[in-house]
C-alpha positions in Angstrom: -6.7 -5.3 -0.2 -5.8 -4.0 -3.6 -5.3 -5.9 -6.9 -1.9 -5.8 -8.7 -1.2 -7.1 -12.2 2.2 -8.6 -12.8 3.3 -10.6 -15.8 -0.4 -10.8 -16.8 -1.5 -12.4 -13.6 -3.6 -10.6 -11.0 -2.8 -10.8 -7.3 -5.0 -9.6 -4.4 -2.6 -8.2 -1.8 -2.7 -6.7 1.7 -0.7 -3.5 2.1 1.8 -3.2 4.8 2.8 0.5 5.2 3.6 1.2 8.9 6.9 -0.1 10.5 4.9 -2.5 12.6 3.0 -3.9 9.6 6.2 -4.4 7.7 7.9 -6.1 10.6 5.2 -8.7 10.9 4.6 -9.2 7.2 3.6 -12.8 6.4 5.0 -14.3 9.5 3.1 -17.4 10.9 1.1 -17.6 7.7 1.0 -21.3 6.9 -0.9 -21.2 3.6 -1.1 -18.5 0.9 -3.4 -18.8 -2.0 -1.7 -18.7 -5.4 -3.3 -15.3 -6.3 -2.6 -13.5 -3.0 0.3 -11.8 -1.4 1.4 -8.8 0.5 2.8 -5.4 -0.8 5.3 -3.5 1.4 5.2 0.3 0.8 8.1 2.6 1.8 8.2 6.2 2.1 11.1 6.7 -0.3 13.4 4.7 -2.4 16.1 3.0 -0.2 18.1 -0.1 0.4 15.9 -2.6 2.1 16.5 -6.0 3.6 14.0 -9.0 4.3 14.4 -11.9 6.5 12.4 -15.1 6.6 12.5 -15.8 10.4 9.2 -17.0 11.7 7.8 -17.2 8.1 6.4 -20.7 7.5 6.2 -20.9 3.7 8.7 -20.2 0.9 8.2 -16.9 -0.8 9.2 -14.9 -3.9 10.5 -11.6 -2.7 10.0 -9.0 -5.5 11.8 -5.7 -5.2 10.1 -2.9 -7.2 11.4 0.7 -7.8 9.5 4.0 -7.8 8.5 3.5 -11.5 6.7 0.2 -10.6 9.4 -1.9 -12.4 10.6 -5.1 -10.9 14.4 -4.8 -10.2 15.2 -8.0 -8.4 13.5 -11.3 -7.5 14.8 -13.5 -4.6 13.6 -16.7 -3.1 13.1 -16.6 0.7 13.3 -20.0 2.3 11.0 -20.5 5.4 12.4 -20.0 8.8 15.8 -18.9 7.6 17.8 -15.8 8.7 19.6 -15.0 5.4 19.1 -11.3 4.4 17.4 -10.6 1.1 18.6 -7.0 0.1 18.2 -4.7 -2.8 18.8 -1.0 -3.5 16.5 1.8 -4.8 13.4 -0.1 -3.5 10.0 1.7 -3.2 7.9 -1.5 -2.9 8.4 -5.1 -2.1 5.8 -7.8 -3.2 5.8 -11.2 -1.4 4.0 -14.0 -3.2 4.3 -17.8 -3.3 7.6 -19.2 -4.5 7.6 -20.0 -8.2 5.5 -17.0 -9.3 7.3 -16.6 -12.5 7.8 -12.9 -12.0 11.0 -11.6 -13.5 13.3 -8.6 -13.4 12.0 -5.9 -15.7 8.2 -6.9 -15.3 5.9 -3.9 -14.8 3.6 -3.8 -11.8 0.1 -2.3 -12.5 -2.8 -1.6 -10.2 -6.0 -3.3 -11.4 -8.6 -0.5 -11.1 -11.3 -2.2 -13.3 -13.5 -2.8 -10.3 -13.0 0.7 -9.0 -14.2 2.0 -12.4 -17.3 -0.2 -12.2 -18.0 1.0 -8.6 -17.8 4.7 -9.9 -20.8 4.2 -12.1 -23.7 5.8 -10.3 -27.0 4.0 -10.0 -29.9 6.3 -10.9 -31.8 4.9 -7.9 -29.0 6.2 -5.6 -29.6 9.7 -6.7 -32.6 10.1 -4.6 -30.9 8.8 -1.4 -29.6 11.6 0.9 -25.9 11.1 1.7 -25.1 10.4 5.4 -23.6 13.4 7.1 -20.1 12.8 8.3 -18.3 15.0 10.8 -14.7 14.6 11.9 -13.2 16.8 14.6 -9.5 17.5 14.8 -8.7 17.8 18.5 -5.9 19.4 20.4 -4.1 18.1 23.4 -6.8 19.4 25.6 -9.6 17.5 23.6 -10.9 20.8 22.2 -11.8 21.0 18.5 -9.4 22.8 16.3 -11.2 22.1 13.0 -14.3 20.3 11.8 -14.2 18.3 8.5 -17.3 17.2 6.7 -17.6 14.8 3.7 -15.2 12.0 4.6 -11.8 13.9 4.0 -8.6 12.0 4.7 -5.8 13.2 6.9 -2.3 11.7 6.4 0.5 11.8 8.9 3.3 14.3 8.7 5.6 11.5 7.4 3.2 10.3 4.7 2.6 14.0 3.7 6.3 14.6 3.1 6.4 11.5 1.0 3.4 12.5 -1.1 4.9 16.0 -1.5 8.1 14.5 -3.0 6.1 12.4 -5.4 4.0 15.5 -6.4 7.1 17.6 -7.0 8.5 14.8 -9.2 5.3 14.5 -11.1 5.1 18.3 -11.7 8.7 18.4 -12.9 8.5 15.4 -15.2 4.9 16.0 -16.4 4.6 12.4 -17.7 1.6 10.1 -17.2 3.8 7.6 -15.4 4.9 10.0 -12.7 1.3 11.1 -12.1 0.2 7.5 -11.9 2.9 6.8 -9.5 1.7 9.7 -7.2 -1.9 8.4 -7.5 -0.9 4.9 -6.6 1.0 6.2 -3.6 -2.0 8.1 -2.4 -4.3 5.0 -2.8 -1.7 2.8 -1.0 -1.8 5.2 1.9 -5.6 5.2 1.9 -5.8 1.4 1.7 -3.4 1.1 4.7 -5.6 3.4 6.7 -8.7 1.3 5.9 -6.8 -1.9 6.9 -6.0 -0.3 10.4 -9.6 0.5 11.2 -10.9 3.0 13.7 -9.0 4.1 16.9 -10.9 6.0 19.5 -9.9 7.8 22.7 -12.1 9.1 25.5 -12.7 12.9 25.4 -11.8 14.7 28.6 -14.8 15.6 30.7 
């Protein structure tokens, strides 16, 4: 989960990034804490539509553009099939109805805890780091590349998305554009962490 700040309120949100995760969303959730929600992340700005079928609670559906600005807020009524649509959407945040979030509000990532976690404890300096080895296999199960140190690998689709944000940041050279790129990277990483590990048997 990540923390978002909107209209001076902090929300703990799960990230739905893959098509399957976005399709399920908050379906069958019968109760949602006031300070929690779900963030839907798309690969590029587009027109998106949300439905409330099989969703058991009323929600505020907050449409957000690539600059992390709220561009529309619509109320979704539980178990209805009306489409909630907006254009130029990069993110959608779903929280409980009556959130008070309004068009024009900025959405920020609360990274205060991350900053605290980055402070190194002197006692940790003497502890050796656990070796990590990841093998990239071909279709025959043979190693094509070995990675050490906990590197991340993104899918081709995610990589193309990140390249677009990187080119935009390089062209604009503004702090906002670089922050957008960083948040996109961390959103992808958080989605990977939420999915957990997936193993296959190596061929004999």
